[in-house]
ZAVEXFI-968976 format. One line per 5 residues: number of its first residue (from 1); for each residue x, y negated, z of C-alpha. Coordinates in steps of 0.05 Angstrom, whole numbers, padded with zeros to 5 digits. Last residue first. Layout:
// residues N
NUM	X/Y/Z | ... .
// end
This chain:
// residues 111
111	01794/-01118/02344 | 01750/-01125/02279 | 01685/-01158/02285 | 01620/-01132/02252 | 01561/-01182/02254 .
106	01501/-01158/02278 | 01482/-01227/02311 | 01476/-01200/02385 | 01550/-01213/02396 | 01584/-01247/02343 .
101	01605/-01310/02387 | 01628/-01264/02439 | 01674/-01225/02391 | 01701/-01288/02358 | 01721/-01308/02437 .
96	01695/-01363/02471 | 01645/-01338/02527 | 01673/-01275/02551 | 01754/-01288/02533 | 01749/-01355/02559 .
91	01716/-01335/02625 | 01765/-01273/02634 | 01825/-01323/02619 | 01792/-01375/02671 | 01788/-01319/02723 .
86	01711/-01310/02743 | 01656/-01335/02786 | 01678/-01405/02799 | 01718/-01402/02738 | 01651/-01402/02702 .
81	01642/-01480/02719 | 01711/-01499/02696 | 01701/-01463/02627 | 01639/-01501/02619 | 01676/-01565/02634 .
76	01733/-01546/02589 | 01697/-01519/02529 | 01642/-01573/02526 | 01680/-01631/02489 | 01732/-01614/02445 .
71	01720/-01541/02433 | 01649/-01546/02430 | 01637/-01606/02399 | 01686/-01591/02346 | 01650/-01531/02330 .
66	01586/-01567/02318 | 01614/-01614/02268 | 01551/-01652/02245 | 01539/-01639/02171 | 01520/-01706/02143 .
61	01440/-01710/02120 | 01458/-01777/02092 | 01407/-01811/02128 | 01418/-01771/02187 | 01489/-01782/02193 .
56	01484/-01857/02172 | 01436/-01870/02230 | 01484/-01841/02276 | 01545/-01884/02252 | 01599/-01838/02223 .
51	01657/-01796/02245 | 01702/-01756/02204 | 01772/-01764/02231 | 01795/-01700/02232 | 01762/-01667/02170 .
46	01701/-01643/02136 | 01646/-01636/02186 | 01610/-01691/02221 | 01631/-01728/02289 | 01574/-01779/02309 .
41	01584/-01846/02330 | 01573/-01904/02372 | 01626/-01963/02377 | 01619/-01999/02442 | 01636/-02078/02454 .
36	01690/-02111/02475 | 01711/-02129/02398 | 01650/-02129/02363 | 01604/-02072/02345 | 01567/-02061/02281 .
31	01494/-02056/02292 | 01480/-02112/02239 | 01507/-02067/02184 | 01529/-02115/02124 | 01562/-02051/02088 .
26	01632/-02082/02105 | 01612/-02093/02178 | 01594/-02021/02179 | 01660/-02005/02152 | 01703/-02045/02201 .
21	01665/-02016/02258 | 01683/-01942/02224 | 01757/-01965/02222 | 01750/-01986/02298 | 01719/-01916/02317 .
16	01774/-01882/02282 | 01831/-01919/02309 | 01892/-01939/02265 | 01951/-01954/02307 | 01975/-02015/02342 .
11	01902/-02033/02355 | 01872/-02104/02362 | 01816/-02133/02395 | 01785/-02074/02430 | 01728/-02031/02411 .
6	01700/-01993/02472 | 01684/-01918/02447 | 01618/-01878/02436 | 01595/-01813/02426 | 01532/-01780/02403 .
1	01524/-01710/02407 .
// end
C-alpha cells in the first residue's frame, strides 16, 4: 500500500507529498525526503490529501483508505486483465458494482 513520489526543488502548486516531507522536517524526522529523493507515504481515510509517513500511520493507528486504493490504483489494471475474457462493461459491473461487493456478505442491495 505504500506509494512514493519524487520530491522536486520547487512546485507551482502545493503537492501533497511535498507537504508531507515538510511536515516530517518540522517533526525532526531524519527520514524526511530532500529534493530529488522519493517521499514514501500511505493514504489514510478522511479526505483527498490525507497522506502520511508509513511509520506514522502505524504508530497513530490511522485508518487506511482501502476504497481509494481499489478505485485509483487497482481498478483499471484489473479491468484490463478481465477484458481478455469479457467486455469492460461486464467486468466493471461484475467486479466493482455495489451488488458484487455485497455478494456473499448477506447484505441486501436494492436494485
